[in-house]
C-alpha positions in Angstrom: 0.0 0.0 0.0 1.5 3.4 -1.1 1.0 6.0 1.7 3.4 8.6 0.3 1.8 12.1 0.5 0.9 13.4 -2.9 1.4 17.1 -4.1 -2.4 17.3 -4.3 -2.6 16.5 -0.5 0.0 19.3 0.2 -1.9 21.7 -2.1 -5.3 21.0 -0.4 -3.8 21.3 3.0 -2.2 24.8 2.1 -5.5 26.0 0.8 -7.2 24.8 3.9 -4.9 26.6 6.2 -4.7 29.8 4.2 -8.0 30.6 2.6 -7.5 34.2 1.3 -6.5 34.6 -2.4 -2.7 35.3 -3.2 -1.9 38.2 -5.2 -1.1 37.2 -8.9 2.6 38.4 -8.9 3.4 36.4 -5.9 1.3 33.2 -6.6 4.1 31.6 -8.5 6.5 32.1 -5.7 4.5 30.5 -3.3 3.6 27.5 -5.8 7.1 26.8 -6.6 8.3 26.9 -2.9 5.5 24.5 -2.2 6.3 22.0 -4.9 10.0 22.0 -4.0 9.4 21.6 -0.3 6.9 18.8 -1.0 9.3 16.9 -3.3 12.0 17.1 -0.7 9.8 16.1 2.2 8.7 12.9 0.5 12.2 12.0 -0.6 13.6 9.1 1.5 17.1 10.7 1.6 15.9 14.1 2.8 16.5 15.2 6.4 15.6 18.5 7.8 18.5 20.7 9.0 18.8 24.4 10.0 20.6 25.4 6.8 17.8 24.2 4.8 15.3 26.0 7.2 17.2 29.3 6.7 17.0 28.8 3.0 13.2 28.3 3.1 12.8 31.4 5.3 15.2 33.6 3.4 13.6 32.5 0.1 10.1 33.2 1.3 11.0 36.7 2.9 13.0 37.8 -0.1 10.5 36.9 -2.8 7.5 38.0 -0.9 8.8 41.5 -0.1 6.2 44.1 -0.5 3.3 41.7 -0.3 0.0 43.3 0.6 -1.9 42.9 2.9 1.4 42.5 5.0 -0.5 40.6 7.7 -1.2 37.7 5.2 2.5 37.1 4.8 2.9 35.1 8.0 -0.3 33.2 7.3 0.9 32.1 3.9 4.4 31.0 5.5 2.7 29.1 8.2 0.4 27.3 5.7 3.3 26.5 3.4 5.2 24.8 6.0 2.4 23.2 7.7 1.1 21.9 4.4 4.3 19.7 4.2 3.6 18.5 7.8 6.4 20.6 9.4 6.4 23.2 12.1 6.8 26.9 10.9 8.0 28.0 14.4 10.9 25.6 14.3 11.9 26.9 10.8 11.8 30.4 12.0 13.7 29.7 15.3 16.4 27.7 13.5 16.7 30.5 10.7 17.0 33.2 13.5 19.7 31.2 15.4 21.8 30.9 12.2 21.2 34.4 11.2 22.5 35.6 14.7 25.5 33.2 14.4 26.5 34.3 10.9 26.3 38.1 11.8 28.7 37.4 14.8 31.4 35.7 12.8 34.1 37.0 10.5 33.5 35.4 7.0 36.8 33.5 7.1 35.8 31.9 10.4 32.5 31.0 9.0 33.8 29.5 5.8 36.3 27.4 7.8 33.5 26.2 10.1 31.1 25.4 7.2 33.7 23.6 5.3 34.7 21.6 8.4 38.3 22.9 8.2 37.9 24.3 11.8 35.2 23.7 14.5 34.1 26.5 16.6 32.9 26.1 20.1 29.7 28.2 19.4 26.7 26.0 18.5 27.0 22.3 19.3 23.7 21.5 17.4 24.8 23.3 14.3 28.2 21.6 14.5 26.4 18.2 14.6 24.3 19.1 11.6 27.4 20.0 9.5 29.1 16.8 10.6 26.0 14.8 9.7 25.9 16.4 6.1 29.7 16.0 5.5 29.5 12.2 6.5 26.3 11.3 4.6 27.0 10.0 1.2 23.4 10.1 0.5 22.8 13.7 1.6 19.8 15.2 -0.3 21.1 18.4 -1.6 18.6 21.0 -2.7 18.5 24.7 -4.1 16.9 25.8 -0.8 20.0 24.3 1.0 22.1 26.3 -1.3 20.2 29.5 -0.5 20.6 28.8 3.1 24.5 28.6 2.7 24.6 31.7 0.6 22.4 33.6 3.3 25.0 32.7 6.1 27.9 34.1 3.9 25.8 37.2 3.0 25.0 38.0 6.7 28.6 37.6 7.7 30.1 39.7 4.9 27.6 41.4 2.5 30.4 42.9 0.2 32.2 39.5 -0.2 29.1 37.9 -1.7 28.8 40.7 -4.2 32.3 39.9 -5.6 31.6 36.8 -7.9 35.2 35.6 -7.7 35.4 35.6 -3.9 31.9 34.2 -3.6 32.8 31.3 -6.0 35.9 30.6 -4.1 34.1 30.5 -0.8 31.4 28.2 -2.1 33.9 25.9 -3.6 35.7 25.6 -0.3 32.4 24.9 1.6 31.2 22.3 -1.1 34.6 20.5 -0.8 34.2 20.3 3.1 30.6 19.1 2.9 31.2 16.9 -0.1 28.8 18.7 -2.3 29.0 19.7 -6.0 30.3 23.2 -6.2 29.2 23.5 -9.8 25.6 22.7 -8.7 25.9 25.1 -5.8 27.1 27.9 -8.0 24.4 27.4 -10.7 21.6 27.2 -8.2 22.7 30.5 -6.6 23.2 32.2 -9.9 19.6 31.4 -10.8 18.4 32.4 -7.3 20.1 35.9 -7.7 18.9 36.2 -11.2 15.3 35.5 -10.1 15.6 38.0 -7.2 16.6 40.6 -9.8 13.7 39.8 -12.0 11.3 39.8 -9.0 12.6 43.4 -8.0 12.1 44.6 -11.6 8.6 43.1 -11.6 7.7 45.0 -8.5 9.0 48.2 -9.9 7.0 47.8 -13.0 3.9 46.9 -10.9 4.4 50.0 -8.8 4.7 52.2 -11.9 1.6 50.9 -13.4 -0.4 51.3 -10.2 0.9 54.9 -9.9 0.0 55.6 -13.6 -3.5 54.1 -13.0 -3.9 56.2 -10.0 -3.1 59.4 -11.8 -5.5 58.5 -14.5 -8.3 58.0 -12.1 -7.5 61.3 -10.3 -7.5 63.0 -13.7 -10.8 61.6 -14.7 -12.3 62.7 -11.3 -11.0 66.1 -11.8 -12.4 66.4 -15.4 -15.7 65.0 -14.5 -15.9 67.6 -11.6 -15.2 70.4 -14.1 -17.6 69.2 -16.7 -20.4 68.5 -14.2 -20.8 72.3 -13.5 -22.5 74.0 -16.7 -21.2 77.5 -17.5 -23.4 80.4 -16.2 -25.2 82.4 -18.9 -24.8 86.2 -19.0 -27.9 86.6 -21.1 
């Protein structure tokens, strides 16, 4: 008997948990995240880890920037994580823990730790996660895991990740230490950064269209107010 949860089950759960419609420009973001998280969750080699959680949280927060109404964002996030039978609070807590850790470390120390060249006496649980990843020949790599790694580097030294050469070298070192494909890591992150740029551009275009539409409505209102009053006759 096959009891593997289907994508339809996940989508149904999401729409039961979040019943309000999602703004068109953001709908694809939510759907793609949902599909990606679902496919990982049902994969026998997938195991939750805090870097993956940071990738999910960062991806969601970045791509959902500017979402209106603002209050719906947390409802969408919670429904997204719960739809794959996970706990959104754990995702947020683990992401926050790693964010705090990354901002407190120089990038060279963070890279050495992530690549397992050096172990820091800072977070035993995180160290255990890194060791588990490095020693697991069947570790299920994902784009969201890559985004989590990138986010750690970005929080530690924002200028370093803007330099393509330095970023590539750092990722190569980390990939070697964790026994991951640095080629896949770099390609996934290039696509992520490209999609972020496209989303930013789309939001600018959307804002311009809304502004132009508002001006037209205001002009029509002014014109109708002007024409509504007939000229007085001097006769």
